[in-house]
N, C-alpha and C positions, 0 to 999 in steps of 0.2 A: 817475239818476248820469250824470255827464259826467265822462270820464275820458281821462287821457292816459298812456301808456307810452313811454319813449324807448329801451326794451330792457334799461333798469336800474332806473329808478325810476318809480314810478306815482304820478300826482297825481288826487286824485277831489274832486268837488263835488256834494253830494246835494240833488237839487231836488224841490220837492213837486208833486205831480200833483193835479189837481182830484180831490176824494172820489169824485165819481160818474161817473167814466170807467172804461171797460172794453175791452177789445180784441177783436175779431172778426179770427180768423186763418184764412185760406184756405191749405190744406197741398194742394199738387199732388199727384194720384195718382203721377205719374212723377218720380221724384227728379232733381235737378240736381247734376250733379258739380261738386263746388267749383271743380275745375281747369278745367271749361269757363267758368264763370262768370268767373274770375279771367282766363283767356286772351282775354276779349273786352274788356278793359280797355285803353285806350290807354297806353303809355308816358308820354306827354306830353299836355299840354291846350293850347289856346290861351290866352294871356294874358287875354282877355278872358272867356272861359269860367270861368277860374279866379277871376278877381275877383269874377265874379256868383256863383260857388258859395260863394266865402269869404264874401262878403255875407250871401247867404242862410243860412248855418251860423251867422253872428255873430248875425244877428236873431233866428234859431231860438231859440239860447242865451238871448238877452237877452229874449225873449218868455217862455219858460219860466222863467227867474230872477224876472221881474216878474209872473207868474200871468197874462200876457196868452193864454190859451189860444185863443182865436180866432185870432190872429196866428200863434203857434205851430203851430198844426193847418194853416195854409195853407202856411208856410214849409217843414214837412215835405214838402210835394208840390212842391218845387221844386229837388229834387236836381240838381246840374250834374256832380257826381263818377263816379256809376255807374248810376244809373236808366235814362238815355237808352240806353245801349249793352247793358244786362241786359234790357231789355225785349223784345229779338228773343228772347230765351231764355225770357221770363216773359209771354207776351201777355195774360195774362188781368190783368194790373196795370192798363192803362188801362181796361179793360171795368169793373172792380171800382171803380176810381176814379170814373167816369162814373157808375154805378150809385149810389154814394154821395153824389155831388152832386146828383143828381136828388132825393134825400131831404134834402138841405140839410147832408149830413155831410162835413167835411173831416178830413183827418189819416190818409190812405191813403199807405203806403209800402212799397217792397219792403225784406223784413227779411233784413238782413245780404246775403250772395251770392245769396239766394233758394232755393228757390222759393217760400218763404212770404210771403204778402201780408198785411198788417196794417192794420187800421182802427180808429181809436179814435173812440169815442163812449158815449153814455149806453146803457144796457141796453135801453130802449125803440127808441131809433135802432137799434141793432145787431140786435135782433130783427127790426125791418122789412128791414133790408139783408140779413140772412140770408135771410129768406123770398124777397127780391126774386132773390138770387143762386141760390138752390135752384131758382126756377122758370126760371132761364136754363140749369140743368143743367151747370155747368161741371164738369170732370173734377178732382175734389179734394174735401176735406172741409171744413166750416165749423164752427169752434169759438170760443163765447166765451169769453173767459178774464178773471179778475180780474187786476187790475195788483200786481204785489209792490212794495210802496212802501217796503218796509225796505232792499231791495238785498241784495249779498252780505254774509253774516257769518261770522265765524270763531269757533268753539267750541272752546275748549281743554279738554283732558280733564285 
């Protein structure tokens, strides 16, 4: 689901994810305060960085909309808006991303403000990645989840 909320009105578009995808979540043992994560974000970005970040976001959405998962998974790793500064708070991100790349897996990103790190892949890929990360003894838990392909629903009584 891609969404926009301007404070009053929400607009959404539901996109299809490949049927065989799951997600591996690395959840740090130590919580990260949202305030700490938000406080590291700069008030402004240089124009060049903002343009690159917007281009990446546009290509990510276009890739998802057209079903080009290979491109989408690479674009989600090129965030210009928050991952660079938040990586100092979640140093496992580049470690997990590198381990995934060594297995040919792309699509690792910092989930929200962190500290959870998510990686998309097939179940077989994610089982191999989970074993590799378990062997690295990172301080956190590793869980493979199905993707909710329905999104938020409202049930009236």
